[in-house]
mmCIF file of the N, C-alpha and C atoms, coordinates in Angstrom:
data_MODEL
# 
_entry.id   MODEL 
# 
loop_
_atom_site.group_PDB 
_atom_site.id 
_atom_site.type_symbol 
_atom_site.label_atom_id 
_atom_site.label_alt_id 
_atom_site.label_comp_id 
_atom_site.label_asym_id 
_atom_site.label_entity_id 
_atom_site.label_seq_id 
_atom_site.pdbx_PDB_ins_code 
_atom_site.Cartn_x 
_atom_site.Cartn_y 
_atom_site.Cartn_z 
_atom_site.occupancy 
_atom_site.B_iso_or_equiv 
_atom_site.pdbx_formal_charge 
_atom_site.auth_seq_id 
_atom_site.auth_comp_id 
_atom_site.auth_asym_id 
_atom_site.auth_atom_id 
_atom_site.pdbx_PDB_model_num 
ATOM 1   N N  . MET A 1 1  ? 12.900  -12.956 7.207  1.00 0.00 ? 1  MET A N  1 
ATOM 2   C CA . MET A 1 1  ? 12.473  -11.611 6.712  1.00 0.00 ? 1  MET A CA 1 
ATOM 3   C C  . MET A 1 1  ? 12.512  -11.519 5.226  1.00 0.00 ? 1  MET A C  1 
ATOM 4   N N  . LYS A 1 2  ? 11.872  -12.349 4.695  1.00 0.00 ? 2  LYS A N  1 
ATOM 5   C CA . LYS A 1 2  ? 11.626  -12.684 3.210  1.00 0.00 ? 2  LYS A CA 1 
ATOM 6   C C  . LYS A 1 2  ? 10.380  -11.856 2.934  1.00 0.00 ? 2  LYS A C  1 
ATOM 7   N N  . GLN A 1 3  ? 9.637   -11.378 3.742  1.00 0.00 ? 3  GLN A N  1 
ATOM 8   C CA . GLN A 1 3  ? 8.432   -10.635 3.807  1.00 0.00 ? 3  GLN A CA 1 
ATOM 9   C C  . GLN A 1 3  ? 8.660   -9.364  2.953  1.00 0.00 ? 3  GLN A C  1 
ATOM 10  N N  . GLU A 1 4  ? 9.847   -8.559  3.851  1.00 0.00 ? 4  GLU A N  1 
ATOM 11  C CA . GLU A 1 4  ? 10.393  -7.413  3.171  1.00 0.00 ? 4  GLU A CA 1 
ATOM 12  C C  . GLU A 1 4  ? 10.469  -7.364  1.644  1.00 0.00 ? 4  GLU A C  1 
ATOM 13  N N  . ASN A 1 5  ? 11.401  -8.315  1.214  1.00 0.00 ? 5  ASN A N  1 
ATOM 14  C CA . ASN A 1 5  ? 11.747  -8.277  0.055  1.00 0.00 ? 5  ASN A CA 1 
ATOM 15  C C  . ASN A 1 5  ? 10.544  -8.770  -0.987 1.00 0.00 ? 5  ASN A C  1 
ATOM 16  N N  . LEU A 1 6  ? 9.839   -9.583  -0.439 1.00 0.00 ? 6  LEU A N  1 
ATOM 17  C CA . LEU A 1 6  ? 8.565   -9.619  -1.342 1.00 0.00 ? 6  LEU A CA 1 
ATOM 18  C C  . LEU A 1 6  ? 7.491   -8.473  -1.414 1.00 0.00 ? 6  LEU A C  1 
ATOM 19  N N  . THR A 1 7  ? 7.675   -7.953  -0.483 1.00 0.00 ? 7  THR A N  1 
ATOM 20  C CA . THR A 1 7  ? 6.631   -6.360  -0.152 1.00 0.00 ? 7  THR A CA 1 
ATOM 21  C C  . THR A 1 7  ? 7.431   -5.474  -1.402 1.00 0.00 ? 7  THR A C  1 
ATOM 22  N N  . GLU A 1 8  ? 8.852   -5.354  -1.441 1.00 0.00 ? 8  GLU A N  1 
ATOM 23  C CA . GLU A 1 8  ? 9.254   -4.414  -2.489 1.00 0.00 ? 8  GLU A CA 1 
ATOM 24  C C  . GLU A 1 8  ? 9.155   -4.976  -3.841 1.00 0.00 ? 8  GLU A C  1 
ATOM 25  N N  . GLU A 1 9  ? 9.046   -6.050  -4.027 1.00 0.00 ? 9  GLU A N  1 
ATOM 26  C CA . GLU A 1 9  ? 8.939   -6.842  -5.258 1.00 0.00 ? 9  GLU A CA 1 
ATOM 27  C C  . GLU A 1 9  ? 7.423   -6.543  -5.759 1.00 0.00 ? 9  GLU A C  1 
ATOM 28  N N  . TYR A 1 10 ? 6.503   -6.953  -4.944 1.00 0.00 ? 10 TYR A N  1 
ATOM 29  C CA . TYR A 1 10 ? 5.026   -6.947  -5.422 1.00 0.00 ? 10 TYR A CA 1 
ATOM 30  C C  . TYR A 1 10 ? 4.721   -5.398  -5.391 1.00 0.00 ? 10 TYR A C  1 
ATOM 31  N N  . PHE A 1 11 ? 5.158   -4.773  -4.030 1.00 0.00 ? 11 PHE A N  1 
ATOM 32  C CA . PHE A 1 11 ? 4.449   -3.285  -4.300 1.00 0.00 ? 11 PHE A CA 1 
ATOM 33  C C  . PHE A 1 11 ? 5.827   -2.297  -4.591 1.00 0.00 ? 11 PHE A C  1 
ATOM 34  N N  . MET A 1 12 ? 5.577   -1.612  -5.777 1.00 0.00 ? 12 MET A N  1 
ATOM 35  C CA . MET A 1 12 ? 6.664   -0.498  -5.806 1.00 0.00 ? 12 MET A CA 1 
ATOM 36  C C  . MET A 1 12 ? 6.242   0.681   -5.284 1.00 0.00 ? 12 MET A C  1 
ATOM 37  N N  . PRO A 1 13 ? 7.394   1.313   -4.648 1.00 0.00 ? 13 PRO A N  1 
ATOM 38  C CA . PRO A 1 13 ? 6.881   2.826   -4.200 1.00 0.00 ? 13 PRO A CA 1 
ATOM 39  C C  . PRO A 1 13 ? 6.448   3.784   -5.006 1.00 0.00 ? 13 PRO A C  1 
ATOM 40  N N  . GLY A 1 14 ? 5.098   4.219   -4.662 1.00 0.00 ? 14 GLY A N  1 
ATOM 41  C CA . GLY A 1 14 ? 4.323   5.074   -5.743 1.00 0.00 ? 14 GLY A CA 1 
ATOM 42  C C  . GLY A 1 14 ? 3.208   4.252   -6.318 1.00 0.00 ? 14 GLY A C  1 
ATOM 43  N N  . ASP A 1 15 ? 3.697   3.467   -6.994 1.00 0.00 ? 15 ASP A N  1 
ATOM 44  C CA . ASP A 1 15 ? 2.502   2.634   -7.948 1.00 0.00 ? 15 ASP A CA 1 
ATOM 45  C C  . ASP A 1 15 ? 1.681   1.588   -6.968 1.00 0.00 ? 15 ASP A C  1 
ATOM 46  N N  . TRP A 1 16 ? 2.129   1.139   -5.917 1.00 0.00 ? 16 TRP A N  1 
ATOM 47  C CA . TRP A 1 16 ? 1.379   0.552   -4.913 1.00 0.00 ? 16 TRP A CA 1 
ATOM 48  C C  . TRP A 1 16 ? 0.140   1.518   -4.202 1.00 0.00 ? 16 TRP A C  1 
ATOM 49  N N  . ILE A 1 17 ? 0.912   2.245   -3.887 1.00 0.00 ? 17 ILE A N  1 
ATOM 50  C CA . ILE A 1 17 ? -0.082  3.471   -3.218 1.00 0.00 ? 17 ILE A CA 1 
ATOM 51  C C  . ILE A 1 17 ? -1.033  3.936   -3.892 1.00 0.00 ? 17 ILE A C  1 
ATOM 52  N N  . GLU A 1 18 ? -1.215  4.050   -5.270 1.00 0.00 ? 18 GLU A N  1 
ATOM 53  C CA . GLU A 1 18 ? -2.421  4.530   -6.061 1.00 0.00 ? 18 GLU A CA 1 
ATOM 54  C C  . GLU A 1 18 ? -3.354  3.105   -5.926 1.00 0.00 ? 18 GLU A C  1 
ATOM 55  N N  . ILE A 1 19 ? -2.819  1.890   -6.305 1.00 0.00 ? 19 ILE A N  1 
ATOM 56  C CA . ILE A 1 19 ? -3.583  0.727   -6.073 1.00 0.00 ? 19 ILE A CA 1 
ATOM 57  C C  . ILE A 1 19 ? -4.315  0.818   -4.615 1.00 0.00 ? 19 ILE A C  1 
ATOM 58  N N  . ALA A 1 20 ? -3.540  0.901   -3.735 1.00 0.00 ? 20 ALA A N  1 
ATOM 59  C CA . ALA A 1 20 ? -4.354  0.648   -2.401 1.00 0.00 ? 20 ALA A CA 1 
ATOM 60  C C  . ALA A 1 20 ? -4.966  1.810   -2.058 1.00 0.00 ? 20 ALA A C  1 
ATOM 61  N N  . ASN A 1 21 ? -4.935  3.015   -2.495 1.00 0.00 ? 21 ASN A N  1 
ATOM 62  C CA . ASN A 1 21 ? -5.564  4.060   -2.450 1.00 0.00 ? 21 ASN A CA 1 
ATOM 63  C C  . ASN A 1 21 ? -6.915  3.619   -2.929 1.00 0.00 ? 21 ASN A C  1 
ATOM 64  N N  . LYS A 1 22 ? -7.414  3.205   -3.963 1.00 0.00 ? 22 LYS A N  1 
ATOM 65  C CA . LYS A 1 22 ? -8.497  2.797   -4.914 1.00 0.00 ? 22 LYS A CA 1 
ATOM 66  C C  . LYS A 1 22 ? -9.217  2.009   -3.770 1.00 0.00 ? 22 LYS A C  1 
ATOM 67  N N  . ILE A 1 23 ? -8.463  0.603   -3.463 1.00 0.00 ? 23 ILE A N  1 
ATOM 68  C CA . ILE A 1 23 ? -9.037  -0.079  -2.504 1.00 0.00 ? 23 ILE A CA 1 
ATOM 69  C C  . ILE A 1 23 ? -9.251  0.215   -1.124 1.00 0.00 ? 23 ILE A C  1 
ATOM 70  N N  . LEU A 1 24 ? -8.556  1.038   -0.517 1.00 0.00 ? 24 LEU A N  1 
ATOM 71  C CA . LEU A 1 24 ? -8.866  1.618   0.762  1.00 0.00 ? 24 LEU A CA 1 
ATOM 72  C C  . LEU A 1 24 ? -9.798  2.526   0.538  1.00 0.00 ? 24 LEU A C  1 
ATOM 73  N N  . LYS A 1 25 ? -9.742  3.356   -0.460 1.00 0.00 ? 25 LYS A N  1 
ATOM 74  C CA . LYS A 1 25 ? -10.987 4.502   -0.454 1.00 0.00 ? 25 LYS A CA 1 
ATOM 75  C C  . LYS A 1 25 ? -12.154 3.405   -0.303 1.00 0.00 ? 25 LYS A C  1 
ATOM 76  N N  . GLU A 1 26 ? -12.398 2.505   -1.064 1.00 0.00 ? 26 GLU A N  1 
ATOM 77  C CA . GLU A 1 26 ? -13.827 1.796   -1.166 1.00 0.00 ? 26 GLU A CA 1 
ATOM 78  C C  . GLU A 1 26 ? -14.083 1.278   0.032  1.00 0.00 ? 26 GLU A C  1 
ATOM 79  N N  . ARG A 1 27 ? -13.120 0.898   0.952  1.00 0.00 ? 27 ARG A N  1 
ATOM 80  C CA . ARG A 1 27 ? -13.280 0.605   2.428  1.00 0.00 ? 27 ARG A CA 1 
ATOM 81  C C  . ARG A 1 27 ? -13.522 1.575   3.503  1.00 0.00 ? 27 ARG A C  1 
ATOM 82  N N  . GLY A 1 28 ? -13.041 2.760   2.999  1.00 0.00 ? 28 GLY A N  1 
ATOM 83  C CA . GLY A 1 28 ? -12.857 4.089   3.807  1.00 0.00 ? 28 GLY A CA 1 
ATOM 84  C C  . GLY A 1 28 ? -11.770 3.799   4.740  1.00 0.00 ? 28 GLY A C  1 
ATOM 85  N N  . ALA A 1 29 ? -10.669 3.411   4.369  1.00 0.00 ? 29 ALA A N  1 
ATOM 86  C CA . ALA A 1 29 ? -9.732  3.141   5.348  1.00 0.00 ? 29 ALA A CA 1 
ATOM 87  C C  . ALA A 1 29 ? -8.291  3.871   4.627  1.00 0.00 ? 29 ALA A C  1 
ATOM 88  N N  . VAL A 1 30 ? -8.847  5.101   4.286  1.00 0.00 ? 30 VAL A N  1 
ATOM 89  C CA . VAL A 1 30 ? -7.778  6.023   3.502  1.00 0.00 ? 30 VAL A CA 1 
ATOM 90  C C  . VAL A 1 30 ? -6.754  6.207   4.549  1.00 0.00 ? 30 VAL A C  1 
ATOM 91  N N  . LEU A 1 31 ? -7.251  6.433   5.848  1.00 0.00 ? 31 LEU A N  1 
ATOM 92  C CA . LEU A 1 31 ? -6.383  6.920   7.104  1.00 0.00 ? 31 LEU A CA 1 
ATOM 93  C C  . LEU A 1 31 ? -5.211  5.971   7.182  1.00 0.00 ? 31 LEU A C  1 
ATOM 94  N N  . VAL A 1 32 ? -5.383  4.570   6.725  1.00 0.00 ? 32 VAL A N  1 
ATOM 95  C CA . VAL A 1 32 ? -4.192  3.607   6.777  1.00 0.00 ? 32 VAL A CA 1 
ATOM 96  C C  . VAL A 1 32 ? -3.156  4.179   5.938  1.00 0.00 ? 32 VAL A C  1 
ATOM 97  N N  . LEU A 1 33 ? -3.278  4.544   4.733  1.00 0.00 ? 33 LEU A N  1 
ATOM 98  C CA . LEU A 1 33 ? -1.960  5.297   3.753  1.00 0.00 ? 33 LEU A CA 1 
ATOM 99  C C  . LEU A 1 33 ? -1.428  6.105   4.900  1.00 0.00 ? 33 LEU A C  1 
ATOM 100 N N  . GLY A 1 34 ? -1.782  7.026   5.507  1.00 0.00 ? 34 GLY A N  1 
ATOM 101 C CA . GLY A 1 34 ? -1.253  7.977   6.350  1.00 0.00 ? 34 GLY A CA 1 
ATOM 102 C C  . GLY A 1 34 ? -0.336  7.304   7.250  1.00 0.00 ? 34 GLY A C  1 
ATOM 103 N N  . ALA A 1 35 ? -0.833  6.463   7.947  1.00 0.00 ? 35 ALA A N  1 
ATOM 104 C CA . ALA A 1 35 ? -0.123  5.563   8.988  1.00 0.00 ? 35 ALA A CA 1 
ATOM 105 C C  . ALA A 1 35 ? 1.280   4.849   8.083  1.00 0.00 ? 35 ALA A C  1 
ATOM 106 N N  . ILE A 1 36 ? 1.078   4.383   7.144  1.00 0.00 ? 36 ILE A N  1 
ATOM 107 C CA . ILE A 1 36 ? 2.058   3.602   6.216  1.00 0.00 ? 36 ILE A CA 1 
ATOM 108 C C  . ILE A 1 36 ? 3.142   4.731   5.858  1.00 0.00 ? 36 ILE A C  1 
ATOM 109 N N  . ASP A 1 37 ? 2.489   5.841   5.323  1.00 0.00 ? 37 ASP A N  1 
ATOM 110 C CA . ASP A 1 37 ? 3.433   6.606   4.825  1.00 0.00 ? 37 ASP A CA 1 
ATOM 111 C C  . ASP A 1 37 ? 4.115   7.318   5.780  1.00 0.00 ? 37 ASP A C  1 
# 
């Protein structure tokens, strides 16, 4: 269950969403954000 801890440390709520949005937008996978959120 260390993955959850790492995820919180590596990706902060709100900050990582912006970064992921840019990456996902390029891949056209913005829909993934809706599923995660």
